[in-house]
Structure formats: C-alpha cells, structure tokens
N, CA and C atoms of all chains as a GROMACS GRO file, in nm:
protein
  597
    1MET      N    1   3.529  -4.128  -1.102
    1MET     CA    2   3.605  -4.077  -1.203
    1MET      C    3   3.681  -3.879  -1.217
    2ARG      N    4   3.610  -3.842  -1.199
    2ARG     CA    5   3.671  -3.760  -1.119
    2ARG      C    6   3.734  -3.680  -1.047
    3GLU      N    7   3.720  -3.821  -0.908
    3GLU     CA    8   3.751  -3.827  -0.768
    3GLU      C    9   3.893  -3.877  -0.855
    4LYS      N   10   3.892  -3.979  -0.899
    4LYS     CA   11   4.035  -4.015  -0.934
    4LYS      C   12   4.161  -3.946  -1.011
    5THR      N   13   4.078  -3.892  -1.094
    5THR     CA   14   4.167  -3.787  -1.168
    5THR      C   15   4.244  -3.685  -1.075
    6LYS      N   16   4.180  -3.608  -0.960
    6LYS     CA   17   4.195  -3.555  -0.940
    6LYS      C   18   4.300  -3.623  -0.783
    7PHE      N   19   4.321  -3.720  -0.789
    7PHE     CA   20   4.379  -3.839  -0.637
    7PHE      C   21   4.493  -3.782  -0.755
    8ILE      N   22   4.477  -3.818  -0.879
    8ILE     CA   23   4.615  -3.876  -0.933
    8ILE      C   24   4.710  -3.729  -0.986
    9SER      N   25   4.608  -3.616  -1.020
    9SER     CA   26   4.591  -3.494  -1.050
    9SER      C   27   4.775  -3.477  -0.904
   10LEU      N   28   4.709  -3.434  -0.814
   10LEU     CA   29   4.726  -3.398  -0.697
   10LEU      C   30   4.899  -3.464  -0.635
   11PHE      N   31   4.858  -3.584  -0.721
   11PHE     CA   32   4.970  -3.646  -0.612
   11PHE      C   33   5.105  -3.619  -0.721
   12ILE      N   34   5.087  -3.596  -0.825
   12ILE     CA   35   5.146  -3.625  -0.973
   12ILE      C   36   5.219  -3.514  -0.948
   13LEU      N   37   5.114  -3.419  -0.887
   13LEU     CA   38   5.194  -3.236  -0.820
   13LEU      C   39   5.307  -3.180  -0.762
   14SER      N   40   5.245  -3.287  -0.628
   14SER     CA   41   5.250  -3.307  -0.490
   14SER      C   42   5.408  -3.320  -0.507
   15MET      N   43   5.459  -3.497  -0.666
   15MET     CA   44   5.570  -3.520  -0.610
   15MET      C   45   5.694  -3.439  -0.772
   16LEU      N   46   5.632  -3.324  -0.778
   16LEU     CA   47   5.693  -3.259  -0.844
   16LEU      C   48   5.757  -3.127  -0.789
   17VAL      N   49   5.643  -3.082  -0.733
   17VAL     CA   50   5.652  -2.970  -0.629
   17VAL      C   51   5.780  -3.045  -0.504
   18VAL      N   52   5.794  -3.127  -0.448
   18VAL     CA   53   5.930  -3.176  -0.356
   18VAL      C   54   6.023  -3.189  -0.438
   19ILE      N   55   6.038  -3.302  -0.528
   19ILE     CA   56   6.130  -3.276  -0.622
   19ILE      C   57   6.250  -3.140  -0.628
   20GLY      N   58   6.170  -3.044  -0.719
   20GLY     CA   59   6.151  -2.902  -0.697
   20GLY      C   60   6.269  -2.856  -0.591
   21LEU      N   61   6.183  -2.877  -0.492
   21LEU     CA   62   6.204  -2.787  -0.327
   21LEU      C   63   6.398  -2.840  -0.271
   22THR      N   64   6.319  -3.012  -0.337
   22THR     CA   65   6.477  -3.122  -0.296
   22THR      C   66   6.608  -3.034  -0.398
   23ILE      N   67   6.596  -3.017  -0.556
   23ILE     CA   68   6.638  -2.960  -0.594
   23ILE      C   69   6.721  -2.873  -0.571
   24SER      N   70   6.623  -2.692  -0.491
   24SER     CA   71   6.621  -2.617  -0.520
   24SER      C   72   6.781  -2.606  -0.366
   25ALA      N   73   6.638  -2.645  -0.277
   25ALA     CA   74   6.785  -2.722  -0.132
   25ALA      C   75   6.869  -2.740  -0.222
   26THR      N   76   6.919  -2.826  -0.274
   26THR     CA   77   7.021  -2.891  -0.258
   26THR      C   78   7.178  -2.810  -0.345
   27MET      N   79   7.068  -2.696  -0.410
   27MET     CA   80   7.144  -2.622  -0.539
   27MET      C   81   7.235  -2.512  -0.389
   28SER      N   82   7.103  -2.437  -0.297
   28SER     CA   83   7.127  -2.335  -0.206
   28SER      C   84   7.293  -2.367  -0.113
   29VAL      N   85   7.252  -2.538  -0.068
   29VAL     CA   86   7.350  -2.616   0.000
   29VAL      C   87   7.518  -2.531  -0.119
   30LEU      N   88   7.499  -2.617  -0.198
   30LEU     CA   89   7.658  -2.603  -0.308
   30LEU      C   90   7.732  -2.490  -0.311
   31ASN      N   91   7.506  -2.386  -0.309
   31ASN     CA   92   7.653  -2.228  -0.316
   31ASN      C   93   7.652  -2.199  -0.221
   32GLU      N   94   7.728  -2.284  -0.077
   32GLU     CA   95   7.719  -2.280   0.032
   32GLU      C   96   7.616  -2.164   0.157
   33ASN      N   97   7.504  -2.115   0.061
   33ASN     CA   98   7.386  -1.993   0.034
   33ASN      C   99   7.248  -2.078   0.189
   34TYR      N  100   7.292  -2.153   0.326
   34TYR     CA  101   7.244  -2.151   0.402
   34TYR      C  102   7.133  -2.145   0.464
   35TYR      N  103   7.088  -2.062   0.470
   35TYR     CA  104   6.965  -1.937   0.493
   35TYR      C  105   6.885  -1.966   0.384
   36ASN      N  106   6.881  -1.963   0.253
   36ASN     CA  107   6.797  -1.990   0.199
   36ASN      C  108   6.798  -2.176   0.198
   37THR      N  109   6.859  -2.307   0.240
   37THR     CA  110   6.882  -2.375   0.317
   37THR      C  111   6.712  -2.393   0.390
   38VAL      N  112   6.788  -2.364   0.488
   38VAL     CA  113   6.704  -2.381   0.594
   38VAL      C  114   6.567  -2.334   0.576
   39LEU      N  115   6.494  -2.216   0.479
   39LEU     CA  116   6.389  -2.197   0.426
   39LEU      C  117   6.302  -2.298   0.393
   40ILE      N  118   6.389  -2.302   0.218
   40ILE     CA  119   6.368  -2.449   0.207
   40ILE      C  120   6.341  -2.544   0.206
   41ILE      N  121   6.431  -2.625   0.318
   41ILE     CA  122   6.380  -2.713   0.376
   41ILE      C  123   6.262  -2.665   0.458
   42PHE      N  124   6.274  -2.649   0.522
   42PHE     CA  125   6.150  -2.534   0.709
   42PHE      C  126   5.985  -2.565   0.546
   43GLY      N  127   5.989  -2.513   0.412
   43GLY     CA  128   5.848  -2.527   0.375
   43GLY      C  129   5.856  -2.671   0.273
   44LEU      N  130   5.953  -2.743   0.268
   44LEU     CA  131   5.952  -2.860   0.212
   44LEU      C  132   5.841  -2.986   0.333
   45ILE      N  133   5.876  -2.996   0.422
   45ILE     CA  134   5.875  -3.054   0.544
   45ILE      C  135   5.668  -2.977   0.553
   46LEU      N  136   5.706  -2.903   0.548
   46LEU     CA  137   5.516  -2.770   0.565
   46LEU      C  138   5.462  -2.800   0.440
   47PHE      N  139   5.547  -2.837   0.314
   47PHE     CA  140   5.450  -2.876   0.165
   47PHE      C  141   5.445  -3.023   0.205
   48ILE      N  142   5.509  -3.114   0.298
   48ILE     CA  143   5.484  -3.286   0.282
   48ILE      C  144   5.401  -3.299   0.367
   49ALA      N  145   5.407  -3.217   0.459
   49ALA     CA  146   5.278  -3.239   0.618
   49ALA      C  147   5.142  -3.215   0.483
   50LEU      N  148   5.157  -3.093   0.407
   50LEU     CA  149   4.991  -3.118   0.370
   50LEU      C  150   4.977  -3.153   0.297
   51ALA      N  151   5.069  -3.232   0.208
   51ALA     CA  152   5.025  -3.308   0.097
   51ALA      C  153   4.993  -3.396   0.138
   52ILE      N  154   5.047  -3.506   0.213
   52ILE     CA  155   5.033  -3.608   0.375
   52ILE      C  156   4.858  -3.564   0.370
   53SER      N  157   4.845  -3.443   0.442
   53SER     CA  158   4.719  -3.447   0.458
   53SER      C  159   4.593  -3.445   0.363
   54VAL      N  160   4.636  -3.380   0.250
   54VAL     CA  161   4.563  -3.322   0.121
   54VAL      C  162   4.507  -3.482   0.081
   55LEU      N  163   4.600  -3.548   0.035
   55LEU     CA  164   4.657  -3.637  -0.054
   55LEU      C  165   4.542  -3.766   0.080
   56SER      N  166   4.549  -3.836   0.162
   56SER     CA  167   4.545  -3.912   0.223
   56SER      C  168   4.300  -3.865   0.202
   57ARG      N  169   4.253  -3.780   0.224
   57ARG     CA  170   4.156  -3.738   0.230
   57ARG      C  171   4.121  -3.717   0.032
   58SER      N  172   4.211  -3.672   0.013
   58SER     CA  173   4.140  -3.737  -0.110
   58SER      C  174   4.127  -3.858  -0.191
   59TYR      N  175   4.249  -3.957  -0.148
   59TYR     CA  176   4.230  -4.083  -0.132
   59TYR      C  177   4.146  -4.149  -0.066
   60ARG      N  178   4.063  -4.116   0.075
   60ARG     CA  179   3.914  -4.153   0.096
   60ARG      C  180   3.842  -4.129   0.036
   61ASP      N  181   3.818  -3.972   0.003
   61ASP     CA  182   3.666  -3.936  -0.106
   61ASP      C  183   3.676  -4.035  -0.236
   62MET      N  184   3.830  -4.033  -0.267
   62MET     CA  185   3.808  -4.142  -0.443
   62MET      C  186   3.778  -4.288  -0.356
   63LYS      N  187   3.771  -4.359  -0.280
   63LYS     CA  188   3.718  -4.493  -0.205
   63LYS      C  189   3.629  -4.516  -0.169
   64GLU      N  190   3.495  -4.402  -0.133
   64GLU     CA  191   3.442  -4.392  -0.133
   64GLU      C  192   3.296  -4.353  -0.190
   65GLU      N  193   3.366  -4.275  -0.322
   65GLU     CA  194   3.265  -4.179  -0.376
   65GLU      C  195   3.270  -4.142  -0.373
   66ILE      N  196   3.235  -4.020  -0.294
   66ILE     CA  197   3.251  -3.885  -0.262
   66ILE      C  198   3.279  -3.795  -0.353
   67PRO      N  199   3.155  -3.716  -0.376
   67PRO     CA  200   3.179  -3.623  -0.454
   67PRO      C  201   3.260  -3.527  -0.476
   68VAL      N  202   3.368  -3.426  -0.522
   68VAL     CA  203   3.504  -3.385  -0.538
   68VAL      C  204   3.513  -3.228  -0.488
   69GLN      N  205   3.333  -3.114  -0.479
   69GLN     CA  206   3.340  -3.032  -0.472
   69GLN      C  207   3.199  -3.052  -0.435
   70ASP      N  208   3.114  -2.969  -0.310
   70ASP     CA  209   2.952  -2.979  -0.376
   70ASP      C  210   2.989  -2.775  -0.344
   71GLU      N  211   2.897  -2.716  -0.288
   71GLU     CA  212   2.824  -2.597  -0.307
   71GLU      C  213   2.939  -2.500  -0.212
   72ARG      N  214   2.929  -2.591  -0.055
   72ARG     CA  215   2.981  -2.556   0.027
   72ARG      C  216   3.152  -2.573   0.043
   73SER      N  217   3.220  -2.665  -0.052
   73SER     CA  218   3.356  -2.651  -0.009
   73SER      C  219   3.385  -2.546  -0.106
   74LYS      N  220   3.294  -2.481  -0.213
   74LYS     CA  221   3.356  -2.434  -0.369
   74LYS      C  222   3.402  -2.256  -0.236
   75LYS      N  223   3.244  -2.268  -0.178
   75LYS     CA  224   3.237  -2.131  -0.062
   75LYS      C  225   3.365  -2.069   0.007
   76ILE      N  226   3.373  -2.232   0.037
   76ILE     CA  227   3.470  -2.127   0.194
   76ILE      C  228   3.627  -2.142   0.083
   77ARG      N  229   3.661  -2.282  -0.064
   77ARG     CA  230   3.759  -2.171  -0.121
   77ARG      C  231   3.735  -2.081  -0.175
   78LEU      N  232   3.664  -2.012  -0.115
   78LEU     CA  233   3.642  -1.812  -0.324
   78LEU      C  234   3.628  -1.797  -0.139
   79PHE      N  235   3.608  -1.732   0.023
   79PHE     CA  236   3.585  -1.664   0.111
   79PHE      C  237   3.769  -1.708   0.124
   80ALA      N  238   3.807  -1.847   0.130
   80ALA     CA  239   3.942  -1.820   0.184
   80ALA      C  240   3.996  -1.752   0.098
   81ALA      N  241   3.947  -1.770  -0.055
   81ALA     CA  242   4.105  -1.698  -0.152
   81ALA      C  243   4.066  -1.564  -0.102
   82GLY      N  244   3.928  -1.483  -0.078
   82GLY     CA  245   3.960  -1.351  -0.023
   82GLY      C  246   4.074  -1.301   0.047
   83TYR      N  247   4.011  -1.390   0.202
   83TYR     CA  248   4.142  -1.357   0.258
   83TYR      C  249   4.207  -1.358   0.296
   84ALA      N  250   4.327  -1.420   0.145
   84ALA     CA  251   4.494  -1.477   0.138
   84ALA      C  252   4.483  -1.341   0.088
   85TYR      N  253   4.418  -1.360  -0.011
   85TYR     CA  254   4.419  -1.225  -0.185
   85TYR      C  255   4.480  -1.103  -0.016
   86PHE      N  256   4.390  -1.109   0.070
   86PHE     CA  257   4.412  -0.909   0.179
   86PHE      C  258   4.559  -0.938   0.202
   87PHE      N  259   4.541  -1.054   0.261
   87PHE     CA  260   4.667  -1.086   0.340
   87PHE      C  261   4.806  -1.089   0.285
   88SER      N  262   4.791  -1.169   0.156
   88SER     CA  263   4.886  -1.126   0.076
   88SER      C  264   4.921  -1.026   0.045
   89PHE      N  265   4.837  -0.917  -0.007
   89PHE     CA  266   4.901  -0.800  -0.055
   89PHE      C  267   4.967  -0.739   0.051
   90HIS      N  268   4.916  -0.680   0.169
   90HIS     CA  269   4.974  -0.623   0.227
   90HIS      C  270   5.144  -0.646   0.284
   91LEU      N  271   5.113  -0.867   0.257
   91LEU     CA  272   5.239  -0.882   0.293
   91LEU      C  273   5.397  -0.879   0.190
   92TRP      N  274   5.273  -0.844   0.051
   92TRP     CA  275   5.409  -0.825  -0.042
   92TRP      C  276   5.433  -0.689  -0.041
   93LEU      N  277   5.330  -0.594   0.053
   93LEU     CA  278   5.361  -0.435   0.058
   93LEU      C  279   5.481  -0.393   0.174
   94VAL      N  280   5.470  -0.466   0.246
   94VAL     CA  281   5.561  -0.474   0.414
   94VAL      C  282   5.705  -0.586   0.293
   95LEU      N  283   5.675  -0.634   0.225
   95LEU     CA  284   5.833  -0.651   0.207
   95LEU      C  285   5.912  -0.565   0.112
   96PHE      N  286   5.802  -0.497   0.033
   96PHE     CA  287   5.898  -0.412  -0.048
   96PHE      C  288   5.933  -0.252   0.044
   97ILE      N  289   5.825  -0.256   0.126
   97ILE     CA  290   5.908  -0.215   0.183
   97ILE      C  291   6.072  -0.136   0.249
   98PHE      N  292   6.032  -0.293   0.323
   98PHE     CA  293   6.171  -0.338   0.368
   98PHE      C  294   6.322  -0.446   0.204
   99HIS      N  295   6.218  -0.345   0.104
   99HIS     CA  296   6.313  -0.427  -0.032
   99HIS      C  297   6.483  -0.398  -0.005
  100LYS      N  298   6.464  -0.299   0.036
  100LYS     CA  299   6.630  -0.302  -0.025
  100LYS      C  300   6.737  -0.352   0.133
  101LYS      N  301   6.677  -0.364   0.279
  101LYS     CA  302   6.745  -0.481   0.339
  101LYS      C  303   6.737  -0.621   0.324
  102LEU      N  304   6.645  -0.667   0.169
  102LEU     CA  305   6.597  -0.773   0.155
  102LEU      C  306   6.680  -0.842   0.041
  103GLN      N  307   6.766  -0.940   0.009
  103GLN     CA  308   6.791  -1.017  -0.124
  103GLN      C  309   6.664  -1.040  -0.152
  104THR      N  310   6.689  -1.050  -0.338
  104THR     CA  311   6.573  -1.054  -0.422
  104THR      C  312   6.510  -1.207  -0.328
  105ASP      N  313   6.576  -1.325  -0.366
  105ASP     CA  314   6.593  -1.394  -0.364
  105ASP      C  315   6.486  -1.455  -0.250
  106ASP      N  316   6.532  -1.404  -0.085
  106ASP     CA  317   6.476  -1.439   0.030
  106ASP      C  318   6.342  -1.331   0.011
  107MET      N  319   6.317  -1.239  -0.023
  107MET     CA  320   6.205  -1.182  -0.043
  107MET      C  321   6.130  -1.235  -0.141
  108LEU      N  322   6.134  -1.283  -0.254
  108LEU     CA  323   6.050  -1.345  -0.343
  108LEU      C  324   6.036  -1.534  -0.231
  109MET      N  325   6.079  -1.577  -0.192
  109MET     CA  326   6.090  -1.680  -0.103
  109MET      C  327   5.998  -1.700   0.003
  110MET      N  328   5.964  -1.526   0.117
  110MET     CA  329   5.914  -1.535   0.201
  110MET      C  330   5.757  -1.509   0.120
  111GLY      N  331   5.775  -1.389   0.021
  111GLY     CA  332   5.664  -1.335  -0.049
  111GLY      C  333   5.543  -1.518  -0.085
  112LEU      N  334   5.635  -1.597  -0.168
  112LEU     CA  335   5.526  -1.695  -0.211
  112LEU      C  336   5.499  -1.803  -0.090
  113LEU      N  337   5.558  -1.815   0.019
  113LEU     CA  338   5.595  -1.910   0.092
  113LEU      C  339   5.401  -1.774   0.196
  114GLY      N  340   5.442  -1.709   0.171
  114GLY     CA  341   5.323  -1.604   0.282
  114GLY      C  342   5.185  -1.646   0.229
  115MET      N  343   5.202  -1.611   0.081
  115MET     CA  344   5.043  -1.663   0.017
  115MET      C  345   5.011  -1.804   0.062
  116VAL      N  346   5.134  -1.863   0.002
  116VAL     CA  347   5.089  -2.088   0.058
  116VAL      C  348   5.061  -2.002   0.212
  117LEU      N  349   5.114  -2.012   0.282
  117LEU     CA  350   5.070  -1.962   0.424
  117LEU      C  351   4.950  -1.906   0.457
  118ALA      N  352   4.917  -1.818   0.392
  118ALA     CA  353   4.785  -1.712   0.440
  118ALA      C  354   4.630  -1.794   0.358
  119PHE      N  355   4.694  -1.864   0.302
  119PHE     CA  356   4.568  -1.942   0.191
  119PHE      C  357   4.490  -2.035   0.286
  120GLY      N  358   4.639  -2.129   0.251
  120GLY     CA  359   4.640  -2.258   0.438
  120GLY      C  360   4.544  -2.208   0.571
  121ILE      N  361   4.577  -2.122   0.552
  121ILE     CA  362   4.591  -2.074   0.750
  121ILE      C  363   4.427  -2.033   0.727
  122SER      N  364   4.424  -1.948   0.627
  122SER     CA  365   4.270  -1.866   0.565
  122SER      C  366   4.141  -1.996   0.514
  123TYR      N  367   4.172  -2.178   0.490
  123TYR     CA  368   4.155  -2.188   0.471
  123TYR      C  369   4.059  -2.299   0.534
  124MET      N  370   4.152  -2.338   0.615
  124MET     CA  371   4.119  -2.420   0.782
  124MET      C  372   4.030  -2.315   0.851
  125ILE      N  373   4.040  -2.176   0.856
  125ILE     CA  374   3.942  -2.128   0.955
  125ILE      C  375   3.833  -2.133   0.887
  126MET      N  376   3.815  -2.083   0.751
  126MET     CA  377   3.697  -2.065   0.668
  126MET      C  378   3.587  -2.210   0.684
  127ARG      N  379   3.692  -2.337   0.677
  127ARG     CA  380   3.636  -2.475   0.699
  127ARG      C  381   3.521  -2.502   0.877
  128ASN      N  382   3.576  -2.394   0.930
  128ASN     CA  383   3.477  -2.409   1.073
  128ASN      C  384   3.431  -2.314   1.123
  129ARG      N  385   3.405  -2.215   1.011
  129ARG     CA  386   3.326  -2.120   1.020
  129ARG      C  387   3.157  -2.116   0.985
  130LYS      N  388   3.076  -2.032   1.002
  130LYS     CA  389   2.938  -2.013   0.953
  130LYS      C  390   2.946  -1.970   0.822
  131VAL      N  391   2.860  -2.026   0.737
  131VAL     CA  392   2.911  -1.984   0.573
  131VAL      C  393   2.796  -1.994   0.512
  132MET      N  394   1.959  -2.010   1.237
  132MET     CA  395   1.861  -2.109   1.151
  132MET      C  396   1.828  -2.219   1.250
  133LYS      N  397   1.728  -2.284   1.289
  133LYS     CA  398   1.727  -2.381   1.334
  133LYS      C  399   1.686  -2.477   1.154
  134THR      N  400   1.776  -2.668   1.198
  134THR     CA  401   1.679  -2.743   1.078
  134THR      C  402   1.630  -2.836   1.115
  135LYS      N  403   1.559  -2.945   1.096
  135LYS     CA  404   1.513  -3.055   1.163
  135LYS      C  405   1.537  -3.132   1.071
  136ILE      N  406   1.643  -3.136   0.991
  136ILE     CA  407   1.700  -3.241   0.868
  136ILE      C  408   1.734  -3.379   0.975
  137ARG      N  409   1.795  -3.347   1.100
  137ARG     CA  410   1.809  -3.456   1.191
  137ARG      C  411   1.693  -3.601   1.234
  138GLU      N  412   1.605  -3.438   1.204
  138GLU     CA  413   1.469  -3.533   1.298
  138GLU      C  414   1.442  -3.678   1.182
  139TYR      N  415   1.469  -3.585   1.076
  139TYR     CA  416   1.327  -3.656   0.887
  139TYR      C  417   1.422  -3.765   0.884
  140ARG      N  418   1.516  -3.690   0.887
  140ARG     CA  419   1.687  -3.781   0.826
  140ARG      C  420   1.623  -3.993   0.934
  141ALA      N  421   1.602  -3.956   1.087
  141ALA     CA  422   1.596  -4.056   1.129
  141ALA      C  423   1.509  -4.116   1.088
  142ARG      N  424   1.381  -4.048   1.057
  142ARG     CA  425   1.276  -4.061   1.032
  142ARG      C  426   1.288  -4.197   0.904
  143TYR      N  427   1.329  -4.181   0.843
  143TYR     CA  428   1.357  -4.223   0.690
  143TYR      C  429   1.526  -4.338   0.726
  144ARG      N  430   1.565  -4.311   0.860
  144ARG     CA  431   1.627  -4.360   0.897
  144ARG      C  432   1.745  -4.374   0.754
  145LEU      N  433   1.835  -4.307   0.766
  145LEU     CA  434   1.902  -4.262   0.677
  145LEU      C  435   2.056  -4.157   0.786
  146THR      N  436   2.160  -4.211   0.709
  146THR     CA  437   2.322  -4.172   0.787
  146THR      C  438   2.299  -4.040   0.711
  147GLN      N  439   2.437  -3.963   0.800
  147GLN     CA  440   2.452  -3.847   0.708
  147GLN      C  441   2.519  -3.903   0.567
  148ASP      N  442   2.562  -3.955   0.572
  148ASP     CA  443   2.655  -3.998   0.468
  148ASP      C  444   2.586  -4.031   0.354
  149GLN      N  445   2.454  -4.130   0.383
  149GLN     CA  446   2.352  -4.241   0.250
  149GLN      C  447   2.281  -4.065   0.176
  150LEU      N  448   2.252  -3.958   0.279
  150LEU     CA  449   2.144  -3.851   0.259
  150LEU      C  450   2.229  -3.737   0.167
  151ALA      N  451   2.382  -3.748   0.142
  151ALA     CA  452   2.457  -3.607   0.136
  151ALA      C  453   2.487  -3.712   0.014
  152LYS      N  454   2.465  -3.861   0.008
  152LYS     CA  455   2.490  -3.938  -0.164
  152LYS      C  456   2.367  -3.819  -0.238
  153LYS      N  457   2.304  -3.915  -0.171
  153LYS     CA  458   2.123  -3.880  -0.245
  153LYS      C  459   2.080  -3.724  -0.326
  154VAL      N  460   2.178  -3.645  -0.222
  154VAL     CA  461   2.143  -3.437  -0.259
  154VAL      C  462   2.320  -3.456  -0.326
  155GLY      N  463   2.386  -3.529  -0.335
  155GLY     CA  464   2.504  -3.496  -0.422
  155GLY      C  465   2.617  -3.380  -0.337
  156VAL      N  466   2.620  -3.407  -0.241
  156VAL     CA  467   2.702  -3.320  -0.139
  156VAL      C  468   2.783  -3.412  -0.046
  157ARG      N  469   2.918  -3.325   0.024
  157ARG     CA  470   2.989  -3.412   0.077
  157ARG      C  471   2.899  -3.397   0.255
  158ARG      N  472   2.967  -3.500   0.309
  158ARG     CA  473   2.881  -3.538   0.426
  158ARG      C  474   2.894  -3.473   0.547
  159GLU      N  475   3.054  -3.364   0.541
  159GLU     CA  476   3.054  -3.233   0.630
  159GLU      C  477   2.976  -3.115   0.588
  160THR      N  478   2.898  -3.134   0.492
  160THR     CA  479   2.818  -3.048   0.466
  160THR      C  480   2.662  -3.045   0.526
  161ILE      N  481   2.653  -3.210   0.507
  161ILE     CA  482   2.479  -3.241   0.596
  161ILE      C  483   2.551  -3.177   0.717
  162ILE      N  484   2.661  -3.201   0.802
  162ILE     CA  485   2.720  -3.204   0.894
  162ILE      C  486   2.687  -3.050   0.985
  163TYR      N  487   2.762  -2.984   0.935
  163TYR     CA  488   2.685  -2.837   0.932
  163TYR      C  489   2.581  -2.796   0.915
  164LEU      N  490   2.504  -2.839   0.783
  164LEU     CA  491   2.364  -2.828   0.852
  164LEU      C  492   2.282  -2.860   0.925
  165GLU      N  493   2.316  -2.933   0.959
  165GLU     CA  494   2.233  -2.992   1.052
  165GLU      C  495   2.266  -2.907   1.173
  166LYS      N  496   2.390  -2.891   1.196
  166LYS     CA  497   2.466  -2.791   1.343
  166LYS      C  498   2.394  -2.641   1.324
  167GLY      N  499   2.301  -2.612   1.224
  167GLY     CA  500   2.240  -2.462   1.194
  167GLY      C  501   2.340  -2.383   1.114
  168GLU      N  502   2.506  -2.435   1.118
  168GLU     CA  503   2.574  -2.336   1.049
  168GLU      C  504   2.579  -2.300   0.879
  169TYR      N  505   2.575  -2.354   0.804
  169TYR     CA  506   2.553  -2.285   0.690
  169TYR      C  507   2.422  -2.337   0.604
  170ASN      N  508   2.421  -2.217   0.514
  170ASN     CA  509   2.277  -2.187   0.468
  170ASN      C  510   2.312  -2.176   0.377
  171PRO      N  511   2.209  -2.306   0.325
  171PRO     CA  512   2.245  -2.395   0.196
  171PRO      C  513   2.174  -2.297   0.088
  172SER      N  514   2.224  -2.306  -0.010
  172SER     CA  515   2.109  -2.253  -0.122
  172SER      C  516   2.035  -2.357  -0.186
  173LEU      N  517   1.900  -2.261  -0.225
  173LEU     CA  518   1.782  -2.275  -0.226
  173LEU      C  519   1.752  -2.443  -0.354
  174LYS      N  520   1.854  -2.437  -0.404
  174LYS     CA  521   1.842  -2.527  -0.471
  174LYS      C  522   1.942  -2.651  -0.372
  175LEU      N  523   2.045  -2.689  -0.281
  175LEU     CA  524   2.016  -2.729  -0.259
  175LEU      C  525   1.898  -2.786  -0.127
  176ALA      N  526   1.829  -2.660  -0.091
  176ALA     CA  527   1.745  -2.697   0.023
  176ALA      C  528   1.648  -2.783   0.008
  177VAL      N  529   1.529  -2.788  -0.156
  177VAL     CA  530   1.490  -2.818  -0.221
  177VAL      C  531   1.476  -2.983  -0.245
  178LYS      N  532   1.643  -3.000  -0.295
  178LYS     CA  533   1.707  -3.135  -0.283
  178LYS      C  534   1.674  -3.221  -0.168
  179ILE      N  535   1.666  -3.163  -0.024
  179ILE     CA  536   1.697  -3.203   0.061
  179ILE      C  537   1.559  -3.215   0.069
  180ALA      N  538   1.438  -3.163   0.103
  180ALA     CA  539   1.291  -3.179   0.159
  180ALA      C  540   1.253  -3.229   0.066
  181ARG      N  541   1.304  -3.232  -0.043
  181ARG     CA  542   1.219  -3.352  -0.161
  181ARG      C  543   1.302  -3.515  -0.128
  182GLU      N  544   1.424  -3.536  -0.081
  182GLU     CA  545   1.453  -3.660  -0.058
  182GLU      C  546   1.391  -3.712   0.140
  183LEU      N  547   1.367  -3.616   0.137
  183LEU     CA  548   1.297  -3.628   0.345
  183LEU      C  549   1.164  -3.643   0.314
  184ASP      N  550   1.121  -3.574   0.241
  184ASP     CA  551   0.974  -3.577   0.137
  184ASP      C  552   0.871  -3.483   0.251
  185VAL      N  553   0.931  -3.353   0.261
  185VAL     CA  554   0.853  -3.280   0.353
  185VAL      C  555   0.928  -3.096   0.260
  186VAL      N  556   0.798  -3.044   0.280
  186VAL     CA  557   0.837  -2.858   0.260
  186VAL      C  558   0.918  -2.818   0.318
  187VAL      N  559   1.039  -2.753   0.213
  187VAL     CA  560   1.181  -2.661   0.271
  187VAL      C  561   1.080  -2.591   0.458
  188GLU      N  562   0.973  -2.530   0.423
  188GLU     CA  563   0.941  -2.468   0.523
  188GLU      C  564   0.961  -2.577   0.658
  189GLU      N  565   0.911  -2.638   0.640
  189GLU     CA  566   0.892  -2.736   0.761
  189GLU      C  567   1.042  -2.776   0.792
  190LEU      N  568   1.114  -2.733   0.713
  190LEU     CA  569   1.293  -2.834   0.768
  190LEU      C  570   1.398  -2.748   0.815
  191PHE      N  571   1.362  -2.579   0.762
  191PHE     CA  572   1.485  -2.503   0.756
  191PHE      C  573   1.360  -2.417   0.820
  192ILE      N  574   1.401  -2.352   0.950
  192ILE     CA  575   1.299  -2.312   1.019
  192ILE      C  576   1.419  -2.166   1.118
  193PHE      N  577   1.371  -1.987   1.023
  193PHE     CA  578   1.418  -1.900   1.044
  193PHE      C  579   1.412  -1.844   1.129
  194GLU      N  580   1.438  -1.756   1.270
  194GLU     CA  581   1.426  -1.676   1.345
  194GLU      C  582   1.380  -1.555   1.297
  195ASP      N  583   1.334  -1.482   1.368
  195ASP     CA  584   1.349  -1.296   1.376
  195ASP      C  585   1.563  -1.227   1.360
  196SER      N  586   1.563  -1.298   1.434
  196SER     CA  587   1.688  -1.243   1.458
  196SER      C  588   1.813  -1.311   1.294
  197ASP      N  589   1.777  -1.358   1.255
  197ASP     CA  590   1.822  -1.403   1.108
  197ASP      C  591   1.834  -1.325   1.050
  198PHE      N  592   1.721  -1.279   1.036
  198PHE     CA  593   1.678  -1.129   0.936
  198PHE      C  594   1.731  -1.030   0.939
  199ASP      N  595   1.832  -0.994   1.047
  199ASP     CA  596   1.940  -0.887   1.108
  199ASP      C  597   2.031  -0.884   1.024
   0.00000   0.00000   0.00000
C-alpha cells in the first residue's frame, strides 16, 4: 500500500510541477521575457526526464512489492542532502555577490535550479559510492 | 570488508531478490553488500545471518585495514 501511495503521490506532484512550469513559461512568453522562457523550458525538460526515470522506477517497485525505502537508501539520501546543502549554500553566496548584476527573478531561478541539480547530482554520485 | 553472502545464498538457492524480500531491504542493498561496498547496520547483519543460518562473524570478514 505504501508503494502505491508513493507512486500516486509522485505522479500527482510531477503533474503539478509540469503544469506550473508550463504556465510560467507561457507567462514569460506573453511578457516577452524570452531569456526566462528559455531557462524555464530547460528546467521543464530536465524535470520531465527526471520524473520519467523516478516514476518508472516507482511503478516497477510498486508492481514487484519492493520496499519504498531501506536503511541504505535512507543513508544515501541523508549523505546526498548534506553535500547538496554544502553546494547550495555556496551557490547562494555567489548569487548574492552578483545580485546587483542579476534580476531578482533570474537569481531565484538559478538558485532554485542549482539546489535541485545539486541534490540530484549528489544523489546519483552517492548511490554508486561505498557508504 | 568482504562478505560470504553470495556463497551462503547459493547454498540455499536464493536469488538476491528473494533474500532482499526476506530481510526487508531493496535488491540493490544486497548487491552492494555482496560487493563489500555497503556497511550494514547490526540489525540487518543479524537478520541476514539468521536467514542464511550462519553467525554474523562467518558472513562478514573484516581485515585490519578496515579498522583504520
């Protein structure tokens, strides 16, 4: 049941993010802010690729009744979050140093995207390392 | 650290998937355990040892360099 709940939750969340990013990209185009549009579309493509990977894995786990989490996956997530925090902190510092040269929206977009990428990359690296 | 999980698993004709389900972990955890690339908790080590009808010390072999 937990596996099914996880799959459904992930699916709904993914759909909401895709819809939100699509609306955001549309608004950017209507406001003729093409730079923002490109960034949003790039983020959307990355997210869809990640969501397909995660959802297909979750679906397979649900079908095979594989536990959602175990001690190793929890440990990896914890280590990945730690490294991601470290990277994200420094990213925000750099963004603040250059804040006068960047628009607020762009800075936020870069910061948030950087945080997501930091966690994603940390997680992928930690999965293949000895823990 | 080296493990003899694969050897004992073969003795009971268990697949990695079957052993993983019996001890309540994902298959990847068993894979990394067999490679010696994951240090399990004491609880998991004992669970696996019980499932394979062996003592923990027989299953997980530590060398002096592992304690550095």
